[in-house]
C-alpha positions in Angstrom: -17.4 56.2 12.4 -16.5 57.4 8.9 -17.0 55.3 5.9 -13.3 55.1 5.2 -12.6 53.9 8.8 -15.2 51.2 8.5 -13.8 49.9 5.2 -10.3 49.9 6.7 -11.5 47.8 9.7 -13.3 45.3 7.4 -10.2 44.9 5.2 -8.0 44.2 8.2 -10.5 41.7 9.5 -10.6 39.9 6.1 -6.8 39.9 6.0 -6.4 38.5 9.6 -9.1 35.9 9.4 -8.0 34.9 5.9 -4.4 34.3 7.1 -5.7 32.4 10.1 -7.7 30.1 7.8 -4.7 29.5 5.5 -2.4 28.8 8.4 -4.8 26.3 9.8 -5.1 24.5 6.5 -1.4 24.4 6.0 -0.8 23.1 9.5 -3.5 20.4 8.8 -1.5 19.1 5.8 1.2 17.9 8.1 -1.0 16.1 10.6 -1.3 12.3 10.5 -3.8 10.3 12.4 -2.8 7.2 14.3 -4.5 4.3 12.6 -6.3 1.4 14.2 -4.1 -1.7 14.5 -6.0 -5.0 14.1 -5.2 -7.6 16.8 -2.1 -9.7 16.0 -2.7 -13.3 15.4 -2.3 -16.2 17.8 -2.6 -19.9 17.7 -6.2 -21.0 17.1 -7.2 -17.9 15.1 -8.9 -18.2 11.7 -7.8 -16.7 8.4 -10.2 -16.3 5.5 -8.9 -16.7 1.9 -10.8 -14.7 -0.7 -10.2 -13.7 -4.3 -11.3 -10.0 -5.0 -9.4 -9.8 -8.3 -8.2 -12.1 -11.1 -9.3 -15.6 -12.0 -7.8 -18.6 -10.2 -7.9 -21.1 -13.0 -5.6 -24.0 -12.4 -4.4 -22.5 -9.1 -5.9 -25.1 -6.7 -2.4 -26.4 -5.7 -1.3 -22.9 -4.5 -4.4 -22.5 -2.4 -3.7 -25.9 -0.8 -0.2 -24.8 -0.1 -1.5 -21.7 1.5 -3.9 -23.6 3.7 -1.1 -26.0 4.8 1.2 -23.1 5.6 -1.4 -21.5 7.8 -2.2 -24.8 9.5 1.5 -25.3 10.2 1.4 -22.1 12.2 -1.6 -23.3 14.3 -4.2 -21.4 12.4 -7.6 -22.4 11.0 -8.5 -21.6 7.4 -11.8 -20.7 5.7 -11.9 -20.4 1.9 -14.5 -18.2 0.3 -17.2 -20.1 -1.5 -16.7 -18.1 -4.7 -12.9 -18.3 -4.8 -12.7 -20.7 -7.8 -15.6 -19.1 -9.7 -14.9 -17.8 -13.2 -16.3 -14.7 -14.9 -14.2 -13.8 -17.9 -11.1 -12.1 -16.4 -12.3 -12.3 -12.8 -12.6 -14.8 -10.0 -16.4 -14.6 -10.2 -18.7 -11.7 -10.8 -18.2 -8.4 -9.0 -21.1 -9.5 -6.7 -19.6 -12.9 -5.9 -16.1 -11.5 -5.2 -17.6 -8.8 -3.0 -19.8 -11.3 -1.2 -16.8 -13.4 -0.1 -14.8 -10.3 1.0 -17.7 -8.7 2.8 -18.6 -11.9 4.6 -15.0 -12.3 5.9 -14.9 -8.6 6.9 -18.2 -8.9 8.9 -17.4 -12.2 10.6 -16.0 -11.6 14.1 -14.4 -15.1 14.1 -12.1 -14.2 11.3 -8.8 -12.6 12.4 -7.2 -11.9 9.0 -8.2 -11.9 5.3 -5.6 -13.2 2.8 -6.1 -12.3 -0.8 -5.5 -15.3 -3.1 -4.0 -13.3 -5.9 -4.0 -9.9 -7.6 -4.2 -9.2 -11.3 -7.1 -6.8 -11.8 -10.6 -6.3 -10.3 -10.5 -5.0 -6.8 -11.4 -1.5 -7.8 -14.7 -2.8 -9.2 -15.9 -3.8 -5.8 -14.5 -1.0 -3.6 -17.6 1.1 -3.5 -19.8 -2.0 -2.7 -18.0 -2.6 0.6 -19.4 -1.7 4.0 -17.1 -1.2 7.0 -19.7 -1.0 9.8 -19.0 -4.5 11.1 -15.3 -4.5 10.2 -14.9 -1.5 12.5 -16.3 -3.5 15.4 -14.0 -6.4 14.7 -11.0 -5.1 12.7 -8.7 -7.7 11.1 -5.6 -7.8 8.9 -6.1 -7.7 5.2 -3.2 -9.0 3.3 -2.0 -8.7 -0.3 -0.1 -6.6 -2.8 -0.3 -5.5 -6.5 -4.0 -5.0 -7.3 -4.8 -5.2 -3.6 -3.2 -1.7 -3.4 -6.7 -0.3 -4.1 -8.0 -2.1 -0.9 -5.0 -0.9 1.1 -5.8 2.7 0.1 -9.4 2.3 1.2 -8.4 0.7 4.5 -6.0 3.6 5.1 -8.7 6.2 4.5 -11.1 4.2 6.8 -8.4 4.4 9.5 -6.9 0.9 9.6 -3.4 -0.6 9.2 -3.1 -3.3 6.6 -0.4 -5.8 5.4 1.4 -5.6 2.1 2.7 -9.1 1.7 2.7 -12.2 -0.4 -0.5 -13.8 -1.6 -1.6 -17.4 -1.9 -0.4 -17.7 -5.5 3.1 -16.6 -4.4 3.4 -20.2 -3.1 3.9 -21.6 -6.5 7.6 -21.3 -5.8 9.6 -23.7 -3.7 9.3 -22.5 -0.1 13.1 -22.5 0.2 13.4 -19.8 -2.5 11.0 -17.5 -0.7 12.1 -17.9 2.9 12.3 -14.2 3.7 9.0 -13.6 2.0 7.2 -16.2 4.2 9.1 -15.4 7.4 8.5 -11.7 7.4 4.8 -12.3 6.6 4.6 -14.5 9.7 6.5 -12.0 11.8 4.1 -9.2 10.8 1.0 -11.3 11.4 2.1 -12.4 14.9 3.3 -9.0 16.0 7.1 -9.4 15.9 9.1 -6.3 15.1 10.0 -5.6 11.4 13.3 -3.9 10.5 15.1 -4.0 7.2 18.7 -3.1 6.1 18.7 -2.4 2.4 21.6 -2.7 -0.1 23.0 0.8 -0.9 22.6 2.5 -4.2 24.5 5.4 -5.9 21.1 6.8 -6.7 19.9 7.0 -3.1 19.0 10.5 -1.9 20.3 10.6 1.6 18.7 11.7 4.8 16.6 10.5 7.8 12.8 10.8 8.1 9.9 9.4 10.0 6.3 8.9 8.9 3.5 6.5 8.3 4.2 4.1 5.4 1.6 4.2 2.6 1.5 3.2 -1.1 1.8 0.1 -3.1 1.6 -0.6 -6.9 2.3 2.6 -8.9 -0.4 1.9 -11.5 -3.1 1.4 -8.9 -2.0 4.5 -7.0 -2.2 6.5 -10.2 -5.7 5.0 -11.0 -7.0 6.2 -7.7 -6.3 9.8 -8.3 -9.3 12.0 -8.1 -11.4 9.4 -6.2 -12.3 9.1 -2.5 -9.9 6.2 -2.4 -6.8 8.2 -3.2 -4.5 8.6 -0.2 -3.2 11.8 1.3 0.6 11.4 1.5 1.1 14.5 3.7 3.6 13.7 6.4 3.9 10.1 5.1 6.5 7.9 3.5 5.5 6.6 0.1 6.3 3.0 -1.0 6.1 2.2 -4.8 6.6 -0.9 -6.9 5.7 -1.9 -10.4 6.1 -4.6 -13.1 5.9 -4.8 -16.8 5.6 -1.1 -17.7 7.4 1.1 -20.2 9.7 3.8 -18.9 7.5 6.4 -20.3 4.5 4.9 -18.5 6.5 5.1 -15.2 7.3 8.7 -15.9 3.7 9.6 -16.9 2.4 8.1 -13.7 4.9 9.9 -11.5 4.2 13.2 -13.3 0.5 12.6 -12.8 0.9 12.0 -9.1 3.2 15.0 -8.8 0.8 17.4 -10.6 -1.9 16.2 -8.2 0.2 17.3 -5.3 1.1 13.8 -4.1 4.7 14.8 -3.2 4.2 18.3 -1.8 4.2 17.3 1.8 5.6 13.8 1.5 8.3 12.8 4.0 10.2 10.3 1.8 10.0 7.6 -0.9 10.8 3.9 -0.5 11.3 2.3 -3.9 10.6 -1.4 -4.2 11.0 -3.8 -7.2 10.4 -2.2 -10.5 10.9 -5.1 -12.8 10.4 -6.4 -16.3 10.4 -2.9 -17.7 9.4 -3.1 -21.3 11.5 -1.7 -24.2 10.0 0.9 -26.4 11.2 1.4 -30.0 12.4 4.8 -28.9 14.8 4.3 -26.0 14.1 6.2 -22.8 17.7 7.1 -22.3 18.2 6.7 -18.6 17.9 4.1 -15.9 14.7 3.6 -13.9 16.4 5.0 -10.8 17.4 8.1 -12.6 13.9 8.5 -14.1 12.5 8.5 -10.5 15.1 11.0 -9.3 14.4 13.3 -12.2 10.7 13.2 -11.7 11.1 14.1 -8.0 14.1 16.4 -8.4 12.5 19.4 -6.8 11.8 17.7 -3.5 14.4 17.4 -0.7 13.0 14.3 1.1 15.1 11.1 1.3 14.6 8.5 -1.5 15.9 4.9 -1.2 16.0 2.1 -3.7 16.4 -1.7 -3.3 13.5 -2.4 -1.0 12.9 -6.1 -1.7 9.1 -5.9 -2.0 6.9 -6.2 -5.0 6.5 -8.8 -7.8 9.7 -10.7 -7.2 10.3 -13.8 -5.1 11.8 -11.8 -2.3 8.7 -9.9 -1.2 9.2 -8.7 2.3 6.2 -7.7 4.4 5.3 -4.1 4.9 2.8 -2.7 7.4 0.9 0.1 5.7 -0.2 2.9 8.1 2.5 2.0 10.6 5.1 4.7 11.4 8.6 3.9 10.1 12.0 5.5 10.5 13.8 5.6 7.2 17.6 6.3 7.2 19.2 6.6 3.8 22.9 6.7 2.8 24.6 5.6 -0.4 26.1 2.6 1.4 22.9 1.3 2.9 19.4 2.2 4.1 17.4 1.1 7.1 13.6 0.8 7.5 12.5 0.3 11.1 8.9 -0.1 12.0 7.3 1.1 15.2 6.1 -1.9 17.2 
């Protein structure tokens, strides 16, 4: 065999195997793994209330309301021993907050873990958590806002979780948050979730299917580059936010985009983005248009007006569950697999 022939064969082999490898990687981007679904709750089960984030100063009334609500559903309640601790900004030290959450995760008698409030602090204990016992006895973990960090970690560990109200949401009259409470209960007890959303002229129409992931935009942005960042390939992303400037919203979306967050995304579900702060230099467009502009190069459906986030009407969402999203300008539907 001549030297030229040998080189030709080697080059062909490199080309063929290189293309095979690239094809496999690209195919892999669109695969999603079915996540473990914790058992739905039933009468007689026990829920643990823990506080992995902000301080609960003067919030005992809300915790009592939360306990009474769960008891009215035939459930038992255990409150973490450190829930009302105070350590500067947080509900106890990192170690104390982690201790309560880890104890509830490890306890086979606990069927769900309800986070008392958000604020800030969950990210400080993420790397301290051990999922060995949780995987033997999986349970629903419930919360929103700062709890997005925990939802991300649960997703990467292979578990569904519940984006829903927290104990401090019960400071409002129960009659003003009926849908918030009822959808929380429906999700916990395994009843089907389906939502019809008010239309918007900003909706980017289409139909898509994928696992629902996401949460608070600031927290998603803060997870970039860490092992807790989620892969949105083949998935539908939910986002919500409160109290940010328009340019902050754009900066976070641009950061997610540059990190490849939307390259293989199947759709975007936009929740409440409220109390947007005014800068001395006006942004010049609506929040909806800001989002559309940031995602202009992608052709997946985008729908607005999902009542979920930091407002009173905060409907339950099951993260990791496959949903069918149908978007038109008149209305959108979000239907969860059951």
